[in-house]
TILUM-766814 format. One line per 5 residues: their letters; for each residue x, y, z of C-alpha. Coordinates in steps of 0.02 Angstrom, whole numbers, plus 50000, padded with zeros to 5 digits. Each point is the difference from the previous one (the first is absolute). Layout:
BEGIN
a = X,Y,Z  ...
This chain:
BEGIN
mtpvf = 51090,49979,49934  49829,50058,50063  49868,49864,49979  49847,50059,49926  49804,49929,50067
ltvdt = 49907,50042,49862  49815,49961,50072  49828,49995,49915  49854,49983,50112  49887,49871,49907
efawr = 49814,50021,50061  49826,50037,49946  49952,50165,50008  49860,50025,50131  49921,50135,49903
hhaag = 49955,49874,49874  49928,49882,50102  49900,50148,50107  49938,50037,49816  49922,49851,49988
lglaq = 50082,49937,49850  50018,49798,49959  50151,49892,50030  50074,50027,49818  49981,50192,50001
vyrrs = 50088,50016,50183  50137,49870,49930  50015,50106,49845  50014,50166,50060  50101,49965,50153
iepag = 50118,49875,49931  50015,49994,49807  49930,50186,49952  50009,50074,49834  50150,49885,49953
vglah = 50125,50080,50142  49949,49886,50135  50086,49857,50064  50047,49903,49837  50073,50168,49932
qlaal = 50111,50022,50152  50057,49845,50014  50062,49989,49798  50081,50187,50033  50105,49924,50154
arhgl = 50047,49829,49893  50054,50128,49868  50112,50098,50118  50065,49844,50081  49914,50079,50174
kacff = 49933,49926,50159  49852,50053,50089  49896,49937,50153  49807,50002,49981  49922,50020,50166
vdplp = 49832,49894,49962  49848,50034,50107  49914,49832,50001  49847,50059,50109  49877,50032,49842
alayg = 49998,49811,50005  49890,50031,50154  49867,50094,49870  50046,49914,49823  50071,49822,50050
iepvr = 50176,49954,49982  50015,49990,49820  50038,50180,49952  50145,49995,50124  50055,49844,49932
rmvgt = 50011,50098,49829  50081,50138,50076  50145,49895,50079  50020,49878,49847  50024,50137,49896
vldag = 50140,50095,50102  50093,49826,50030  49991,49935,49823  50098,50163,49959  50126,49933,50136
qevql = 49970,50172,50112  49943,49979,50183  49850,50012,50105  49977,50066,50181  49865,50022,50100
hlhpq = 49888,50169,50010  49856,50033,50087  49829,50129,49996  49920,49945,50164  49823,50046,49919
wadpa = 49966,49867,49902  49985,49906,50166  49926,50126,50091  49907,50162,49904  50017,50098,50141
rfelw = 50181,49999,50022  50103,50045,49864  50176,50031,50097  50089,49856,50094  50028,50102,50145
efdra = 49823,50015,50041  50041,49816,50055  50065,49950,50172  50162,49906,49995  49877,49817,50005
gqaal = 49903,50072,49849  50142,50044,49910  50079,49838,50012  49841,49913,49954  49992,50100,49841
iaraa = 50177,49971,49945  49976,49809,50041  49852,49995,49893  50077,50091,49853  50157,49901,49991
allve = 49907,49831,49997  49885,50065,49851  50145,50065,49903  50095,49822,50029  49827,49928,49945
agapp = 50011,50101,49832  50172,49925,49973  50122,50124,50077  50150,49941,50096  49994,50025,50195
piafr = 50020,50205,50013  50134,50060,50072  49965,50179,49984  49856,50113,50034  49930,50179,49964
agsya = 49837,50068,50069  49861,50074,49880  50031,50192,50024  50163,49976,50099  49879,49971,50133
addat = 50111,49919,50140  50054,50016,50165  50119,49920,50114  49890,49872,50058  49978,49945,49807
laala = 50180,49987,49978  49995,49888,50165  49866,49893,49945  50108,49982,49833  50154,49929,50102
eqgfr = 49895,49868,50108  49938,49938,49826  50190,49985,49923  49992,50138,49891  50179,50068,49953
ydssh = 49955,50184,49933  49873,50122,50018  49987,50145,49862  49858,50116,50082  50086,50126,50074
ngama = 49982,50158,49894  50058,50159,50078  49902,50108,49876  49834,49934,50046  50056,50007,50212
pewsr = 49917,50026,50110  49831,50008,49931  50016,49823,49913  50163,49919,50022  50007,49985,50198
ttlpp = 50160,49901,50044  50123,50091,50122  50121,50013,49871  50057,50186,49946  49912,50073,49847
rriap = 50170,50025,49924  50056,49815,50030  50026,49943,49811  50144,49860,50053  49955,49829,50048
vahmg = 49987,49958,50182  49982,49875,50112  49823,50037,50105  49872,49894,50094  50072,49839,49951
vtevp = 50012,50034,49818  50100,50088,49871  49916,50150,49947  50046,50071,49819  49915,50159,50002
vtvie = 49920,50077,49855  50130,50137,49923  49944,50174,50024  50067,50151,49920  50002,50172,50086
dapga = 49868,50101,49887  50021,50159,50099  50099,50061,50147  49933,49868,50129  49868,49915,49894
lrtfq = 50003,49821,49934  49940,49924,49842  49993,49829,49959  50109,49904,49867  49845,49934,49900
lcals = 49961,50005,49836  49861,50125,49983  50076,50118,50135  50182,50042,49912  50044,50054,49835
ateaa = 50111,49888,49899  50155,50153,50048  49962,49975,50178  49990,49811,49999  50171,49994,49902
aaldh = 50079,50127,50128  49952,49913,50155  50081,49828,49925  50144,50110,49947  50003,50070,50178
aaaha = 49985,49846,50081  50151,49928,49892  50102,50130,50026  49980,49987,50186  50013,49806,50000
haavt = 49835,49984,50096  49943,49840,50083  49852,49982,49876  49871,50098,49894  49812,49933,50004
ivshg = 49880,50048,49869  49817,49983,49991  49886,49985,49861  49830,49923,49971  49923,49875,49874
felat = 49880,50126,49951  50113,50167,50015  50053,49997,49807  49800,50030,49950  49865,50135,50048
rdglr = 49901,49987,50169  49855,49912,49906  50118,49855,49930  49941,50060,49819  50141,50070,49929
anrvh = 50201,50014,49999  50066,50157,50105  50133,50055,49873  50087,50088,50135  50017,49870,50130
arrfe = 50050,49864,49864  50127,50108,49917  50081,50010,50187  49994,49815,50015  50086,49972,49851
alcah = 50129,50148,50047  50031,49909,50166  50032,49826,49924  50131,50083,49895  50088,50073,50122
lsara = 50008,49856,50117  50036,49895,49852  50143,50133,49952  50070,49992,50182  49977,49829,50052
drlpt = 50179,49971,50049  49972,50144,50137  49823,49998,50029  49958,49794,49970  49815,49963,50009
vhfad = 49964,49853,50151  49865,49890,50064  49975,49983,50186  50008,49797,49960  50187,50045,49957
rpals = 50027,50058,50182  50135,50126,49944  50121,50048,50133  49938,50184,50072  50091,50102,50112
ltrdd = 49889,50037,50150  50102,50121,50068  49980,50162,49874  49926,50159,50022  49979,50019,49811
qplpp = 49919,50189,49953  49874,50038,49879  50020,50092,49833  50009,50193,50057  49868,50120,49905
srprk = 50019,50083,49838  49871,50110,49946  50029,49997,49820  49977,49793,50024  49841,50048,50097
lrrqa = 49932,50127,49859  50019,49878,49877  49920,49845,50080  49851,50130,50061  49974,50042,49805
eqlws = 50005,49812,49958  49869,49965,50144  49890,50135,49941  50001,49925,49817  49979,49831,50077
nwvee = 49846,50050,50109  49924,50130,49871  50036,49918,49822  50030,49818,50032  49873,49969,50104
raa = 49868,50084,49913  50036,49950,49821  49859,49932,49911
């Protein structure tokens, strides 16, 4: 079996905060937008019998207090899913948006502060972490190890080296021991020869996602890690559902449910047995799949995002 980490980065969208919206609007547009946010996604996961990890960023508590973070955490835990730690540092220092802009001591201090806020909000002590924008480097992982974290899931070869700055190879998609933690990389596919694309809900068509999962199962990959966001099924303004993304989410859930015997979804807290010596390779490129996705993306960006 190939375990699947279905992950949802759950955070306040900075753009709504920067626009000066009040807490109620920031929460609604970021966490529960247009009826396709956190509650909707949790219900779909329950309906399909799937597990997901919600990487929650608690640092907005520095601007809005702990209650909205407590609400996020409680919603996820009450649904039987897990909460792990996410972190966008601009909530603590608006001049710095990427974690690697801080030295190792600064990163360690931010991680400790965020972990304490997450626990204050009602979550168990986190054992897994993902940096906002995948902006981790080896110093991040070393700081996590020092604080007792077991897993990191920040390495994303499609975002390297501009954003994701660990020293792991960009094509690394199998879990590996690195800097004292188990790195569980975000899965990527080969979009074109030599070009990688993130296995993210808004980045792959349903056909590409299914092909990537079937490729992983056929080759007995050590793990698959999928990324989404709490607001990703809605338009960027958080006011309407994006039907392209909503359909992709339902198709992904159905595909995983139908293949649960070969691609079981897992929590980090399950501490699943992971091979750390594999050299799994991304799904090779396919021009027909890419053209179909590009057509979907055009519709998503030019119709769904602009619908009245």
